[in-house]
C-alpha positions in Angstrom: 0.0 0.0 0.0 3.0 2.1 0.6 4.2 3.6 -2.7 7.7 3.6 -2.7 9.1 6.4 -4.3 11.1 6.3 -7.8 14.8 6.7 -6.8 15.3 9.1 -9.3 12.6 11.4 -8.0 14.9 11.7 -4.5 16.0 15.0 -4.1 19.7 13.9 -3.9 18.9 12.8 -7.4 17.7 16.1 -8.6 20.6 18.5 -7.9 21.7 20.7 -10.6 18.3 21.3 -12.0 18.0 24.4 -10.2 21.6 25.3 -11.6 20.1 25.0 -15.2 16.9 26.9 -14.4 19.0 29.6 -13.1 21.5 29.9 -16.3 18.5 30.0 -18.7 17.0 32.9 -16.5 20.4 34.7 -16.6 20.9 34.2 -20.2 17.4 35.4 -21.0 17.6 38.7 -18.7 21.2 39.2 -20.4 19.7 39.4 -23.8 16.5 41.6 -22.7 19.0 44.2 -21.0 21.1 44.1 -24.4 18.1 44.6 -26.3 16.8 47.5 -24.1 20.3 49.2 -24.2 20.4 49.0 -28.1 16.9 50.4 -28.0 17.8 53.3 -25.9 20.8 54.0 -27.8 19.1 54.3 -31.0 16.4 56.4 -29.3 19.2 58.7 -28.3 20.5 59.1 -31.6 17.3 59.7 -33.1 16.6 62.5 -30.7 20.1 64.0 -31.1 19.2 64.1 -35.2 15.7 65.5 -34.8 16.8 68.4 -32.2 19.9 69.3 -34.5 17.9 69.1 -37.7 15.3 71.5 -36.1 18.3 73.8 -35.4 19.6 73.4 -39.0 16.3 74.4 -40.4 16.0 77.5 -38.2 19.7 78.4 -39.6 18.4 78.0 -42.9 15.3 80.1 -42.4 17.8 82.9 -40.5 19.8 82.6 -43.8 16.8 83.3 -46.0 15.7 86.2 -43.9 19.1 87.9 -44.0 19.3 87.4 -47.7 15.9 88.6 -48.1 16.7 91.8 -46.3 19.6 92.2 -48.5 17.5 92.2 -51.6 14.6 93.8 -50.2 15.6 96.3 -47.6 13.1 98.0 -45.1 12.9 101.5 -46.1 11.7 103.8 -43.2 10.7 107.4 -43.9 13.8 109.5 -44.1 16.2 106.4 -45.0 19.6 107.4 -46.2 20.2 103.6 -47.9 20.7 104.2 -51.7 18.2 101.7 -52.6 15.6 103.5 -50.3 16.4 107.0 -52.1 16.0 106.1 -55.6 12.6 104.3 -54.8 13.7 100.9 -56.4 12.8 99.2 -53.2 14.8 96.2 -54.3 18.3 95.4 -55.0 19.1 93.0 -57.6 22.9 93.2 -56.8 22.2 91.5 -53.5 22.3 88.3 -55.4 25.9 89.0 -56.9 27.5 87.0 -54.0 26.9 84.1 -51.6 26.7 84.9 -47.7 28.1 82.6 -45.4 27.6 82.6 -41.4 28.7 80.7 -38.6 26.5 81.3 -35.4 28.0 81.6 -31.9 24.7 82.3 -30.0 23.6 79.4 -27.4 20.5 78.3 -29.9 22.3 77.9 -32.9 25.8 77.2 -31.6 27.8 74.8 -33.9 25.5 75.8 -36.9 26.6 77.5 -40.2 24.3 78.9 -43.0 25.0 79.4 -46.6 22.5 81.5 -48.4 22.5 82.7 -52.4 20.1 83.8 -54.6 19.8 84.2 -58.4 17.8 87.1 -60.3 16.3 86.7 -63.7 14.4 89.8 -65.3 11.9 88.7 -68.0 9.6 91.5 -69.7 8.2 93.7 -66.7 9.0 91.4 -63.8 12.3 90.5 -62.0 12.0 86.9 -60.5 14.2 86.2 -57.5 15.1 82.5 -56.4 16.8 82.7 -52.4 18.1 79.4 -51.5 19.8 78.7 -48.2 21.4 75.6 -46.4 21.8 75.4 -42.9 24.3 72.9 -41.2 24.7 71.8 -37.7 27.4 69.7 -36.2 27.5 67.8 -32.9 30.2 65.4 -32.7 30.1 62.8 -35.5 26.2 63.8 -36.0 26.0 66.4 -39.0 22.6 67.4 -40.0 21.4 69.7 -42.9 18.4 71.4 -44.1 17.9 73.5 -47.2 15.2 76.0 -47.6 14.1 77.7 -50.8 11.7 81.0 -51.6 10.9 82.4 -54.7 9.8 86.2 -55.3 8.7 88.3 -58.0 9.0 92.2 -58.5 6.9 94.2 -61.1 9.1 96.8 -62.9 
């Protein structure tokens, strides 16, 4: 009536099974930790490119605004600016050179911009095409954004 235990079910014959289970758990946890580390690293790199991409875009926009101000200067009453005095209100010679600026302010530190424009006169209109490329660097990460604006002036 008494069942005798099978000899392999005795605790002394089961030694080592806990070691195998522990080893399996450690390997699985190490794999999960490695995967999580890679995921966080990729997320961090993505965030760096996103932030510096936005800064490069803002640098490009700033370059466009500066170039537009060169071609279309603001003419307050009583201005002695030669473009304003002769009432032409735009300066096609502003497109004769490329403007390059390196920023040193906090928001755009490590960023630079190169702005240019082209002008074409057709009939009674003058067409401008402005191009600006902003570039920001952070260590090995380099991001660049380009912005365009077209303008037309009737002569």
